[in-house]
Backbone as a printed PyTorch tensor [residue, N CA C, xyz], in Angstrom:
tensor([[[ -7.9120,  22.0500, -17.4150],
         [ -7.2590,  23.2990, -16.9090],
         [ -6.3820,  23.6880, -18.0410]],

        [[ -6.2200,  22.9880, -18.9760],
         [ -5.0640,  23.4240, -20.0050],
         [ -6.0800,  24.2940, -20.7930]],

        [[ -7.3870,  23.6460, -21.1790],
         [ -7.9030,  24.4270, -21.9320],
         [ -8.2870,  25.8920, -21.1240]],

        [[ -8.8350,  25.9930, -20.0200],
         [ -8.9570,  27.4520, -19.1270],
         [ -7.6950,  28.2020, -19.3640]],

        [[ -6.6900,  27.6410, -19.3190],
         [ -5.3560,  28.1990, -19.2310],
         [ -5.4430,  28.9450, -20.4110]],

        [[ -5.3950,  28.0540, -21.8290],
         [ -5.2780,  28.6870, -23.3320],
         [ -6.3120,  29.8080, -23.4840]],

        [[ -7.5460,  29.6370, -22.6290],
         [ -8.4760,  30.6650, -22.9680],
         [ -8.0340,  32.0240, -22.1660]],

        [[ -7.5130,  31.8560, -21.0800],
         [ -7.4040,  32.8360, -20.2730],
         [ -5.9120,  33.6690, -20.7970]],

        [[ -5.1460,  32.9100, -21.5480],
         [ -4.0250,  33.9220, -22.2880],
         [ -2.7330,  34.3190, -21.3180]],

        [[ -2.6260,  32.9610, -19.9450],
         [ -1.4540,  33.0650, -19.3910],
         [ -0.4670,  31.9900, -19.0390]],

        [[  0.6280,  32.3270, -18.6850],
         [  1.4320,  31.2420, -18.4620],
         [  1.2650,  29.9610, -17.7220]],

        [[  1.4700,  29.3270, -17.7600],
         [  0.9320,  28.0550, -16.8050],
         [  2.6510,  26.9590, -17.1910]],

        [[  2.4320,  26.6840, -15.8640],
         [  3.7420,  25.4910, -16.1360],
         [  3.5990,  24.5840, -14.8100]],

        [[  4.2120,  23.5280, -15.0930],
         [  4.1390,  22.4740, -13.9590],
         [  5.5860,  22.2910, -13.3950]],

        [[  5.6360,  22.2240, -12.0470],
         [  7.0310,  22.4280, -11.3170],
         [  7.0880,  21.2500, -10.5470]],

        [[  8.3250,  20.6260, -11.2020],
         [  8.8950,  19.3610, -10.1340],
         [  9.6160,  19.5370,  -9.0220]],

        [[  9.5680,  19.8750,  -7.9030],
         [ 10.3040,  20.7690,  -6.6420],
         [ 11.4080,  19.7120,  -6.1860]],

        [[ 11.3090,  18.5650,  -6.8930],
         [ 11.9800,  17.9080,  -6.0620],
         [ 14.0040,  17.4070,  -6.6110]],

        [[ 13.5390,  18.3800,  -8.1130],
         [ 14.7600,  19.0040,  -8.4630],
         [ 15.8100,  19.9180,  -7.7160]],

        [[ 14.9350,  20.5330,  -6.9660],
         [ 15.6900,  21.6930,  -6.1580],
         [ 16.2150,  20.9430,  -4.4490]],

        [[ 15.5510,  19.4630,  -4.4610],
         [ 16.0710,  18.8570,  -3.0900],
         [ 17.5790,  18.7290,  -2.9200]],

        [[ 18.0600,  19.3920,  -1.7520],
         [ 19.5890,  19.6520,  -1.8280],
         [ 20.0280,  18.0180,  -2.2690]],

        [[ 19.5820,  16.9390,  -1.7800],
         [ 20.4810,  15.5810,  -2.1580],
         [ 20.1450,  15.1220,  -3.5030]],

        [[ 18.9380,  15.9090,  -4.3460],
         [ 18.8860,  15.2790,  -5.7920],
         [ 19.6130,  16.5160,  -6.6870]],

        [[ 20.1730,  18.2590,  -5.9860],
         [ 20.8490,  18.5680,  -6.8420],
         [ 22.0320,  18.4480,  -6.9030]],

        [[ 22.4550,  17.5740,  -5.6520],
         [ 23.9870,  17.0130,  -5.6140],
         [ 24.1600,  15.8340,  -6.3310]],

        [[ 23.0070,  15.4500,  -6.2020],
         [ 23.2940,  14.0870,  -7.7310],
         [ 23.8390,  14.6400,  -8.6900]],

        [[ 22.7340,  15.3660,  -8.8600],
         [ 22.8950,  16.0530, -10.2620],
         [ 24.2630,  16.6870, -10.8080]],

        [[ 24.6410,  17.7820, -10.0200],
         [ 26.2370,  17.9250, -10.1820],
         [ 27.0170,  17.0230, -10.1280]],

        [[ 26.9070,  15.7310,  -9.6280],
         [ 27.8250,  14.9810,  -9.0690],
         [ 28.1080,  13.9240, -10.6480]],

        [[ 26.9350,  14.0940, -11.2780],
         [ 26.5140,  13.3250, -12.5670],
         [ 27.3110,  14.0620, -13.6800]],

        [[ 26.4120,  15.1780, -13.4200],
         [ 27.3320,  16.2510, -14.4290],
         [ 29.1810,  16.0410, -14.7550]],

        [[ 29.6480,  16.1400, -13.3690],
         [ 31.0710,  16.0590, -13.1600],
         [ 31.5170,  14.7520, -13.5210]],

        [[ 31.0610,  13.4340, -14.0020],
         [ 31.2130,  12.3350, -14.0180],
         [ 31.8110,  12.0080, -12.7020]],

        [[ 31.0680,  12.2190, -11.7550],
         [ 31.7150,  11.7210, -10.4670],
         [ 30.8200,  10.3760, -10.0270]],

        [[ 29.7410,  10.4300, -10.5170],
         [ 28.5620,   9.7000, -10.1100],
         [ 28.1000,   8.8180, -11.5160]],

        [[ 27.8470,   7.5480, -11.7180],
         [ 27.1230,   6.9940, -12.9180],
         [ 25.6380,   7.1240, -12.8940]],

        [[ 25.2630,   7.8760, -14.3160],
         [ 24.1020,   8.0620, -14.3070],
         [ 23.1320,   7.0200, -14.8240]],

        [[ 23.7290,   5.9810, -14.9480],
         [ 23.1390,   4.8150, -15.6270],
         [ 22.5560,   3.8710, -14.0430]],

        [[ 22.9110,   4.1570, -13.0780],
         [ 22.6150,   3.3120, -12.0040],
         [ 21.4130,   3.3430, -12.0370]],

        [[ 20.6330,   1.9600, -11.0190],
         [ 19.2980,   1.7670, -10.7820],
         [ 19.0490,   3.0800, -10.1670]],

        [[ 17.9490,   3.1880, -10.1300],
         [ 17.2360,   4.3940,  -9.2350],
         [ 16.1250,   3.6700,  -8.4340]],

        [[ 16.0010,   3.5450,  -7.2590],
         [ 14.8160,   2.8800,  -6.3400],
         [ 14.1710,   4.3370,  -5.6740]],

        [[ 13.2940,   4.7740,  -6.1770],
         [ 12.8110,   5.9240,  -5.4590],
         [ 11.8650,   6.0440,  -4.3270]],

        [[ 11.7020,   6.5040,  -3.2270],
         [ 11.0580,   6.2650,  -2.2730],
         [ 10.3010,   7.6960,  -1.8740]],

        [[  9.2450,   7.3080,  -1.5140],
         [  8.1820,   8.7200,  -1.6570],
         [  7.5870,   8.5570,   0.3880]],

        [[  8.7870,   9.1520,   1.0730],
         [  8.7000,   9.2660,   2.2330],
         [  8.3200,  10.4060,   2.7930]],

        [[  7.2300,  10.5270,   2.9230],
         [  6.6170,  11.8980,   3.2710],
         [  5.7370,  11.4560,   4.6060]],

        [[  6.1200,  12.1740,   5.9180],
         [  5.2530,  12.1970,   7.1270],
         [  4.0970,  12.5690,   7.1040]],

        [[  3.2880,  13.6810,   6.2550],
         [  1.6930,  14.2560,   6.1860],
         [  1.2460,  12.8790,   5.8960]],

        [[  1.4850,  11.5540,   5.1410],
         [  0.6440,  11.0040,   4.6930],
         [  0.3630,  10.1060,   6.1380]],

        [[  0.8270,  10.2960,   7.1150],
         [  0.2010,   9.4250,   8.3320],
         [  0.1100,  10.3970,   9.2730]],

        [[ -0.2510,  11.5190,   9.2810],
         [ -0.8650,  12.6520,  10.0140],
         [ -2.0010,  11.9780,  10.7930]],

        [[ -1.9150,  12.0200,  12.2550],
         [ -3.1750,  11.8500,  12.9980],
         [ -3.9890,  12.8150,  13.1910]],

        [[ -4.0320,  13.9190,  12.6080],
         [ -5.2720,  15.0950,  12.7670],
         [ -5.8230,  14.5980,  11.3310]],

        [[ -4.9300,  14.3370,   9.9640],
         [ -5.8930,  14.3140,   8.5750],
         [ -5.5800,  12.4580,   8.3030]],

        [[ -6.2620,  11.5100,   8.7670],
         [ -6.1250,  10.3120,   8.7840],
         [ -6.0650,  10.1080,   7.1150]],

        [[ -5.3270,   8.6170,   6.7840],
         [ -5.0930,   8.0980,   5.6300],
         [ -6.5410,   8.3350,   4.8040]],

        [[ -6.2870,   8.5550,   3.6330],
         [ -7.7770,   8.8450,   3.0780],
         [ -8.6820,   9.7210,   2.9500]],

        [[ -8.4590,  10.3490,   3.9600],
         [ -9.1250,  11.5710,   4.2350],
         [ -9.4020,  12.8580,   3.2480]],

        [[-10.2220,  13.6190,   3.5110],
         [-10.4560,  15.0390,   2.6690],
         [ -8.8300,  15.3820,   2.2260]],

        [[ -8.3090,  15.4670,   3.0590],
         [ -6.8870,  16.3560,   2.9650],
         [ -6.2320,  15.6390,   1.9820]],

        [[ -6.3060,  14.0870,   2.2010],
         [ -4.9780,  13.1700,   1.5100],
         [ -5.5530,  12.8910,   0.6100]],

        [[ -6.3650,  13.4780,  -0.6150],
         [ -7.4400,  12.7660,  -1.6880],
         [ -6.0460,  11.5990,  -2.3680]],

        [[ -4.7640,  12.5130,  -2.5020],
         [ -3.5110,  11.3810,  -3.1730],
         [ -3.7950,  10.0270,  -2.8100]],

        [[ -4.2390,  10.0390,  -1.4480],
         [ -4.3890,   8.6380,  -0.6180],
         [ -5.5800,   7.6780,  -1.0630]],

        [[ -6.6310,   8.3080,  -1.2340],
         [ -8.0100,   8.0450,  -1.3260],
         [ -8.1500,   6.9470,  -2.1040]],

        [[ -8.5330,   5.9010,  -1.6370],
         [ -9.2960,   4.6350,  -2.8630],
         [ -9.9470,   4.8360,  -3.9790]],

        [[-10.6410,   5.8420,  -3.8740],
         [-11.5420,   6.3880,  -4.3690],
         [-10.9920,   7.2750,  -5.8310]],

        [[ -9.6800,   7.8100,  -5.3460],
         [ -9.0450,   8.8250,  -6.8760],
         [ -8.2500,   7.5850,  -7.2850]],

        [[ -8.6290,   7.4480,  -8.8740],
         [ -8.0340,   6.6460,  -9.5570],
         [ -6.9060,   6.8900, -10.0360]],

        [[ -6.3750,   8.0240, -10.0150],
         [ -4.4120,   8.3430,  -9.9990],
         [ -3.8210,   7.7580,  -8.8500]],

        [[ -4.2770,   8.1110,  -7.8330],
         [ -3.7150,   7.6670,  -6.4440],
         [ -2.2430,   8.2150,  -6.7130]],

        [[ -1.1880,   7.5480,  -6.0910],
         [  0.2800,   7.6810,  -6.0750],
         [  0.2280,   7.6900,  -7.9380]],

        [[ -0.0860,   7.0710,  -8.6010],
         [  0.7180,   7.1290,  -9.8460],
         [  0.5710,   8.3350, -10.5600]],

        [[ -0.7330,   8.7490, -10.2170],
         [ -0.9680,  10.2920, -10.9190],
         [ -0.6410,  11.8430, -10.3800]],

        [[ -0.0730,  11.5310,  -9.1380],
         [  0.5550,  12.5810,  -8.3070],
         [  1.5380,  12.4160,  -7.8590]],

        [[  1.9370,  11.7740,  -7.1870],
         [  3.0520,  11.3790,  -6.5660],
         [  4.2630,  10.9100,  -6.9630]],

        [[  3.9970,   9.7340,  -7.6370],
         [  5.0140,   9.1790,  -8.6470],
         [  5.6740,   9.9160,  -9.7340]],

        [[  4.6630,  10.9480, -10.3380],
         [  5.1570,  11.6070, -11.4670],
         [  6.4810,  12.3920, -10.8030]],

        [[  6.5090,  12.9740,  -9.6460],
         [  7.9480,  13.5400,  -9.0160],
         [  9.1810,  12.2620,  -9.2650]],

        [[  8.5250,  10.9190,  -8.9900],
         [ 10.2870,  10.1320,  -9.0750],
         [ 10.2790,   9.9940, -10.3030]],

        [[  9.2980,   9.9560, -11.5160],
         [  9.5570,   9.8280, -12.5530],
         [  9.9820,  10.9530, -13.1370]],

        [[ 10.1900,  12.0140, -12.8620],
         [ 10.5210,  13.6830, -13.3390],
         [ 11.9730,  13.1560, -12.7020]],

        [[ 12.1450,  13.1460, -11.8490],
         [ 13.7180,  12.7160, -11.0760],
         [ 14.4610,  11.9590, -11.5460]],

        [[ 14.1780,  11.1070, -12.2450],
         [ 14.7660,   9.6490, -12.7880],
         [ 15.0680,  10.6510, -14.2220]],

        [[ 14.3460,  10.8970, -14.8640],
         [ 13.8500,  11.4470, -16.1920],
         [ 15.3960,  12.9520, -16.1860]],

        [[ 14.8670,  13.4690, -14.9810],
         [ 16.3550,  14.7610, -15.3390],
         [ 17.4370,  14.5010, -14.7560]],

        [[ 17.4220,  13.3870, -14.1450],
         [ 19.2440,  12.5610, -13.7540],
         [ 19.8130,  11.7740, -14.3720]],

        [[ 18.5980,  10.9600, -15.2540],
         [ 19.5140,   9.8300, -16.1310],
         [ 19.1610,  10.0330, -17.5360]],

        [[ 18.5260,  11.1970, -18.1220],
         [ 17.8290,  10.9890, -18.9710],
         [ 17.1630,  10.0840, -19.6720]],

        [[ 16.7320,   9.4430, -20.7230],
         [ 15.7210,   8.5880, -21.1240],
         [ 15.7910,   7.2220, -20.2150]],

        [[ 15.0150,   6.6880, -20.1440],
         [ 14.9400,   5.4360, -19.3620],
         [ 14.4760,   4.4200, -20.5060]],

        [[ 15.2530,   3.2560, -20.5770],
         [ 14.9780,   2.2590, -20.9390],
         [ 14.0130,   1.0320, -20.5180]],

        [[ 14.2900,   0.6520, -19.6080],
         [ 13.2420,  -0.3130, -19.0080],
         [ 12.7750,  -0.1070, -17.7940]],

        [[ 11.4550,   0.0290, -17.4460],
         [ 10.7070,   0.4040, -15.8090],
         [ 10.2440,  -1.2160, -15.5400]],

        [[ 10.4100,  -1.3320, -13.8780],
         [ 10.0350,  -2.6980, -13.2150],
         [  9.5340,  -2.0140, -11.7340]],

        [[  8.2760,  -2.2700, -11.8190],
         [  7.6390,  -1.4580, -10.2220],
         [  6.8500,  -2.4850,  -9.5580]],

        [[  7.1350,  -2.2690,  -8.3840],
         [  6.0280,  -2.7180,  -7.4390],
         [  5.7910,  -1.8300,  -6.4950]],

        [[  4.2400,  -1.9200,  -6.3770],
         [  3.7780,  -1.1310,  -5.0100],
         [  3.2040,  -1.3500,  -4.0310]],

        [[  3.0500,  -0.9880,  -2.9960],
         [  2.5960,  -1.5240,  -1.8060],
         [  2.3940,  -0.5270,  -0.5300]],

        [[  0.8690,  -0.4110,  -0.5570],
         [  0.7030,   0.4120,   0.9450],
         [  0.9070,  -0.4900,   1.8370]],

        [[  1.5120,   0.6890,   2.8780],
         [  1.6410,   0.2920,   4.3200],
         [  1.0260,   0.8550,   5.1200]],

        [[  0.1370,   0.0200,   5.9570],
         [ -0.9510,   0.7570,   6.9630],
         [ -0.6070,   0.4280,   8.3350]]])
């Protein structure tokens, strides 16, 4: 995709939309005003009801992000939003500890 974009000579960007979620925007404002400690532990949760839709069952074509055959799965797509949000709110990250779990 990067090569195609360069060859086309058009602008391209990745937008991490959670930066504009009202709760995240408020947290950022509070951190900037020193009303909230930016060094707090962040425990992101990706709680989206579309991942359990009865119409598009888990792992179906419409939910490729959750398909066991998709090597990136949550880490390659969904978790990127959590990581970006943590970086945006806190700046650099010194340590990471993670546990993943599939809820069926």
